[in-house]
C-alpha positions as CSV (number, residue, x, y, z in Angstrom):
1,M,86.9,98.6,112.6
2,K,86.5,101.4,110.2
3,I,89.1,102.1,107.5
4,K,89.3,104.6,104.6
5,T,89.7,103.0,101.2
6,A,91.0,104.1,97.7
7,Y,87.8,102.8,96.0
8,M,85.1,102.4,98.4
9,G,85.3,105.4,100.9
10,E,85.1,104.5,104.4
11,I,84.1,101.0,105.2
12,T,83.8,98.7,108.2
13,I,86.0,95.6,108.2
14,N,86.3,92.5,110.4
15,P,89.8,92.6,112.1
16,S,90.0,88.8,111.9
17,E,90.1,89.2,108.1
18,I,93.3,91.5,108.1
19,L,96.2,90.0,106.2
20,H,99.5,90.2,107.8
21,F,102.7,91.0,105.7
22,A,105.5,90.6,108.3
23,H,107.9,92.8,106.1
24,G,105.3,94.6,104.0
25,I,105.2,94.5,100.2
26,P,108.3,95.3,98.3
27,G,108.3,99.0,97.7
28,F,105.7,99.4,100.6
29,E,107.7,97.9,103.6
30,E,105.8,100.0,106.2
31,E,102.5,98.6,104.9
32,D,102.1,95.4,106.8
33,K,98.3,95.1,107.1
34,F,95.9,94.6,104.2
35,I,92.3,93.6,103.7
36,L,90.9,91.8,100.6
37,L,87.8,93.5,99.2
38,P,85.5,92.5,96.4
39,L,85.7,94.6,93.1
40,E,82.0,95.2,92.4
41,G,80.6,93.8,89.3
42,N,82.9,91.0,88.8
43,N,84.2,87.8,90.6
44,I,87.8,87.7,89.1
45,F,89.5,90.8,90.5
46,Q,89.8,91.8,94.1
47,I,91.3,94.9,95.8
48,L,94.1,94.4,98.3
49,Q,93.7,97.5,100.4
50,S,96.1,98.8,103.0
51,T,94.5,99.2,106.4
52,K,96.8,102.1,107.3
53,T,97.1,104.1,104.0
54,E,93.9,105.0,102.1
55,Q,95.7,105.5,98.9
56,I,97.6,102.2,98.8
57,A,95.4,99.6,97.1
58,F,96.2,97.1,94.4
59,I,93.9,95.3,92.0
60,I,94.7,91.6,92.2
61,T,93.5,88.3,90.7
62,S,94.4,84.7,90.7
63,P,97.3,84.1,88.3
64,Y,95.6,80.8,87.3
65,A,92.7,82.8,85.8
66,V,95.3,84.2,83.3
67,V,97.7,81.3,82.9
68,S,96.1,78.0,83.5
69,D,99.4,76.2,83.8
70,Y,101.0,78.7,86.2
71,T,103.0,76.9,88.8
72,F,105.9,77.3,91.2
73,D,107.3,75.8,94.4
74,I,107.1,77.8,97.5
75,D,110.5,77.9,99.1
76,E,111.0,76.5,102.7
77,A,111.6,80.0,104.2
78,T,108.2,81.1,102.9
79,V,106.5,78.0,104.2
80,K,108.0,78.6,107.6
81,A,107.3,82.4,107.5
82,L,103.7,81.8,106.7
83,D,103.5,78.7,108.9
84,I,101.9,76.7,106.0
85,K,100.8,73.3,107.1
86,N,99.3,72.0,103.9
87,E,98.7,73.3,100.3
88,N,94.9,73.6,101.0
89,E,95.5,76.7,103.0
90,V,97.5,78.5,100.3
91,A,96.0,81.1,98.0
92,V,98.1,82.9,95.3
93,F,97.4,86.2,93.7
94,G,99.0,88.4,91.1
95,I,99.1,92.2,91.2
96,L,97.7,94.0,88.1
97,S,99.1,97.1,86.4
98,L,95.8,98.7,85.0
99,K,96.3,100.5,81.7
100,D,93.7,102.4,79.5
101,T,91.9,99.0,78.7
102,L,91.9,95.7,80.3
103,E,93.4,94.3,77.1
104,N,96.5,96.5,77.7
105,S,96.7,95.7,81.4
106,T,99.3,93.3,82.8
107,I,99.7,91.0,85.8
108,N,102.9,90.4,87.7
109,L,103.6,86.6,87.5
110,K,107.2,87.0,88.6
111,A,106.3,88.1,92.2
112,P,103.0,86.6,93.4
113,I,101.5,87.2,96.7
114,V,101.3,83.9,98.7
115,L,98.6,83.9,101.5
116,N,98.0,81.3,104.3
117,T,94.1,81.4,104.3
118,T,94.0,79.9,107.8
119,N,96.2,82.4,109.7
120,K,96.1,85.3,107.4
121,K,99.8,85.6,107.0
122,A,101.0,86.7,103.6
123,K,104.2,87.5,101.6
124,Q,105.0,88.6,98.2
125,V,107.7,86.3,96.7
126,I,110.0,86.8,93.9
127,L,110.2,83.7,91.7
128,D,113.5,82.6,90.2
129,N,111.8,81.5,87.0
130,E,112.4,83.1,83.6
131,N,109.1,81.9,82.3
132,Y,107.2,84.4,84.3
133,A,107.3,88.1,83.6
134,I,106.7,91.2,85.8
135,R,104.4,92.5,83.1
136,H,102.4,89.5,81.6
137,K,99.7,90.8,79.3
138,L,96.3,89.9,80.3
139,N,94.4,87.6,77.9
140,F,91.0,89.1,78.1
141,E,89.2,85.9,77.0
142,S,90.7,84.0,80.0
143,V,89.7,86.6,82.6
144,K,86.0,87.0,81.8
145,G,84.1,87.2,85.0
């Protein structure tokens, strides 16, 4: 399957790798299918690219690469929606807001993306945790890749 991307032009993807967001991503509710793409030259960041809309792509990373003690409980509704059977099939990502430099960029720790790596169902969840910010400054030393 071919798609047009924001950063890589037209590429061929494997349909079995498409992530399914049942209700889209907040602010992009119509966008329910995405693909994870590598960001060339590093192994920390990835691109979460819409398969429908070329211009909709987010730079993401594991929040654990930024905050080593990042932790939260996945609510029962999310466990059911994503059909999570065990914690080994869960991956968590944070969306970055890129600024003029990486040091000035931020990651959204308040609303992580939770992915079931087995069935490719995903959801962005809003955490009820005051310790995590929507714009958590990246610690450049912790995200060297």
